[in-house]
N, C-alpha and C positions, 0 to 999 in steps of 0.2 A: 453677303459673304458668309460662308459656313466655316465655323471654327472646329478644328479637330478635337475630339474628346481625348483625354489622356488614356493611354493604353494601360490596362491592368494585366499584368503577367501572372498567370496561374502556374503553380508548381505542378510537377508531374503527379505528386500525391493528391493535389486538389483535383486534377483531371480524373484520376482513378476513383476518387470519392464521388465526383459528379456522375461518372459512368455507373458506379455501383447503385447509387440512388435512383438514377433514371431506369436502370434495368429492373430494379425492384418495383418501380411504379409502372412498368410497361405491361403488367398483367392486369386485366380488368377486375379480377377478383380481389387482388391486392389493393387496387384503387378503391373498391367498395369497402374493404376493411378499413382503410385509412379514413374514408369519409365517416364511417360509423364510429370509429374511435375518436375522431375529432369532435363529433357531436355527443359522444357518451364517454367522457374521460373516466378512467379507472374502471372500465368495464371488464368483465370476466370473459375468458375465451369462449365458454359455452354460449354466452349471450351474443357474441359476434356470430357464431355459427347459426344461431336461430334467426338472425336478422339479415343474412345474406339473401340475395334474390333467388327465386325458385330455380333458375337455370344454373346456379352455382353448385359446385360439388359439395356434398353434405358430409363427407367423411371427416372425422376428427383428425385423422392423420394428415389429410390434405390441408386442413386449416392450420395445423401445427407447422407444416412445411412453409405455408405462406407467411405465417407469423415469424418464423425463424428468418426468412429472407428479409422481411421488413426490419427486424431487430438487427440483423447483421449489417444492414445498410445504414443503421443509426436512426431510422425513422420512428421506431417504436421503442418504448422503455417498458420493462415488465418488472413487477414486484409481486412477491408471494411464492408459493410452492404448490406443487401438485395441480389439482384441477381448479384451484382458486387463484390462478395468476391474474392479476389486474394489469391491464394495458393502458398506456397513454401515449400520445404523440410527443415526440421529442421536438419541442418548439424551437430549440436552438438549432437543430439540424435543418428544419424547414426555413428558418431565417437565413442560415448560411447558404442554403441552396438558392433562395431568392436573390441574395447578394451576388452569388456567382453567375447566375443566369442573367442578371442585369448587366453584366459586363459584355454580353453579346448584343446589347442594344446599340444600334448604330446611330 
């Protein structure tokens, strides 16, 4: 006999947040940025640019756009000013996303 799992109801704002995070992670370069920042907390933007794969765009402006999308989605936190901005992964956002995605487990 299979017992039904209790249904967790997500609010519309939770759905919007999940979609924003998933959209941010849907770009392969942004996934590579997230992996690099996870392995190198408090890294500076220029270091991220240097460690992207050879086939990734190398323009600083492109990196800035990717970082902005990740920050707007709540996945990255930034501290500092100008060229010396340090980035770290927002662990609370990742934990929240894991919890929300676990509700899809049947």
